[in-house]
C-alpha positions as CSV (number, residue, x, y, z in Angstrom):
1,M,142.2,65.7,103.4
2,S,140.1,67.7,101.0
3,K,137.9,66.1,98.4
4,S,138.2,66.7,94.7
5,P,135.5,68.7,92.8
6,E,134.4,65.4,91.1
7,Q,133.9,63.7,94.5
8,L,132.0,66.7,95.8
9,Q,129.8,66.9,92.7
10,K,129.0,63.2,93.1
11,E,128.0,63.7,96.8
12,I,125.8,66.6,95.7
13,D,124.1,64.5,93.0
14,E,123.5,61.7,95.6
15,L,122.0,64.1,98.1
16,R,119.7,65.7,95.4
17,A,118.5,62.2,94.5
18,K,117.7,61.4,98.1
19,L,115.9,64.8,98.5
20,G,113.8,64.1,95.4
21,E,112.8,60.7,96.8
22,S,111.9,62.3,100.1
23,E,109.8,65.0,98.5
24,K,108.0,62.5,96.3
25,A,107.2,60.4,99.4
26,R,105.9,63.5,101.2
27,K,103.7,64.5,98.2
28,D,102.3,61.0,97.9
29,A,101.4,60.9,101.7
30,E,99.8,64.3,101.5
31,D,97.8,63.3,98.4
32,I,96.5,60.2,100.1
33,A,95.6,62.1,103.2
34,N,93.9,64.9,101.2
35,I,91.9,62.3,99.2
36,A,90.7,60.8,102.5
37,V,89.5,64.2,103.7
38,L,87.7,65.0,100.4
39,T,85.9,61.6,100.4
40,G,85.0,61.9,104.0
41,T,86.9,58.8,105.1
42,T,89.1,58.8,108.1
43,T,92.7,59.8,107.7
44,E,95.3,57.6,109.1
45,D,98.8,58.7,110.0
46,R,101.5,57.9,107.5
47,P,105.1,57.3,108.6
48,T,107.6,59.7,107.1
49,G,110.5,57.4,107.6
50,K,112.3,60.2,109.5
51,T,113.0,60.9,113.1
52,V,113.4,64.0,115.2
53,K,115.5,64.5,118.3
54,R,113.7,66.0,121.3
55,R,114.9,66.8,124.8
56,E,112.9,64.8,127.4
57,C,112.9,65.4,131.1
58,I,113.7,62.2,133.0
59,N,112.8,63.5,136.5
60,P,109.6,65.6,136.0
61,W,108.5,65.1,139.7
62,E,111.3,67.5,140.9
63,T,109.8,70.7,142.3
64,N,112.9,72.8,141.5
65,P,113.3,73.3,137.8
66,K,117.1,73.7,138.3
67,E,117.2,70.1,139.3
68,Y,115.6,68.8,136.0
69,E,117.7,66.3,134.1
70,F,117.2,65.9,130.3
71,K,118.2,63.3,127.7
72,V,117.9,63.4,123.9
73,V,115.4,61.0,122.5
74,E,114.8,60.2,118.8
75,R,111.1,59.9,117.9
76,P,109.6,58.8,114.5
77,T,107.5,61.4,112.6
78,Y,104.2,60.9,110.8
79,F,102.1,62.9,108.3
80,Y,98.6,63.6,109.5
81,T,95.8,65.6,107.9
82,I,93.6,67.6,110.3
83,N,89.9,66.6,109.7
84,L,87.6,68.7,111.9
85,P,83.9,68.8,112.1
86,L,81.9,71.9,111.3
87,S,81.5,72.9,115.0
88,A,85.2,73.0,115.6
89,G,85.9,75.9,113.3
90,W,88.8,76.3,111.0
91,S,91.7,75.1,113.1
92,L,93.2,73.8,116.3
93,R,95.3,76.2,118.2
94,T,98.1,75.2,120.5
95,N,99.2,77.6,123.3
96,G,97.8,80.5,121.2
97,A,100.8,80.3,118.9
98,M,100.7,77.2,116.7
99,E,97.6,76.7,114.5
100,Y,96.7,73.6,112.6
101,F,94.2,74.2,109.9
102,H,91.4,71.8,108.7
103,G,92.3,69.9,105.6
104,Q,96.1,70.6,105.9
105,T,98.7,67.9,106.3
106,Y,101.3,68.3,109.0
107,E,104.3,66.4,110.2
108,F,104.2,65.3,113.9
109,D,106.3,63.2,116.1
110,N,104.6,60.3,117.9
111,I,103.9,62.3,121.1
112,E,102.5,65.3,119.2
113,L,100.4,63.0,117.0
114,A,98.7,61.3,120.0
115,D,97.8,64.8,121.3
116,I,96.4,66.1,118.0
117,K,94.5,62.9,117.3
118,S,92.9,63.1,120.8
119,R,91.9,66.7,120.2
120,V,90.4,65.9,116.8
121,A,88.5,63.0,118.4
122,R,87.1,65.2,121.1
123,C,85.9,67.7,118.5
124,W,84.1,64.9,116.7
125,D,82.6,63.7,120.0
126,H,81.4,67.3,120.7
127,E,79.9,67.5,117.2
128,A,78.0,64.2,117.8
129,S,76.7,65.4,121.1
130,I,75.3,68.7,119.7
131,S,74.0,67.3,116.5
132,G,71.7,64.9,118.3
133,S,73.1,61.6,117.1
134,N,71.8,58.7,119.0
135,E,74.7,56.9,120.8
136,N,72.3,54.2,121.9
137,A,70.9,53.4,118.5
138,Y,72.2,49.8,118.5
139,R,71.7,49.0,122.2
140,Q,68.9,46.7,123.2
141,K,66.0,48.5,125.0
142,T,65.3,47.6,128.5
143,E,62.2,48.1,130.6
144,K,64.1,48.1,133.9
145,H,63.4,50.9,136.4
146,L,64.9,51.5,139.8
147,K,62.4,51.4,142.7
148,M,63.0,52.8,146.1
149,Q,61.8,50.7,149.0
150,R,60.7,52.5,152.1
151,G,60.9,50.8,155.3
């Protein structure tokens, strides 16, 4: 059964309205994330309200790749702005192909987001270690020393 031109036009208008709402939500999330980068505050991940389907191996311990079994999993996506320290350079590169630039907002699923956040955190740890920040600034000083006893 085919639809009338009026029904099709109504569906098109509804889809355009949904697309407009989605684009506005994305722009708002990017603006919030970019403001956080410019002000030096930490950026948090912002849910997009969307999901992506990924193939996931359910028996990764198999030694023969022909015996791998996969299932399709839906994962939520998030907006995240890459905020790198000076020592990390301009971007994070993944497998020499995908590059994520400082100050840009990207959409990641929850597994990718955990990886990217970990990599950004390690960059900041490295920056702290080379810039001479004192990690023990708030620890109480002790006068304890180890002594070896001979005997």
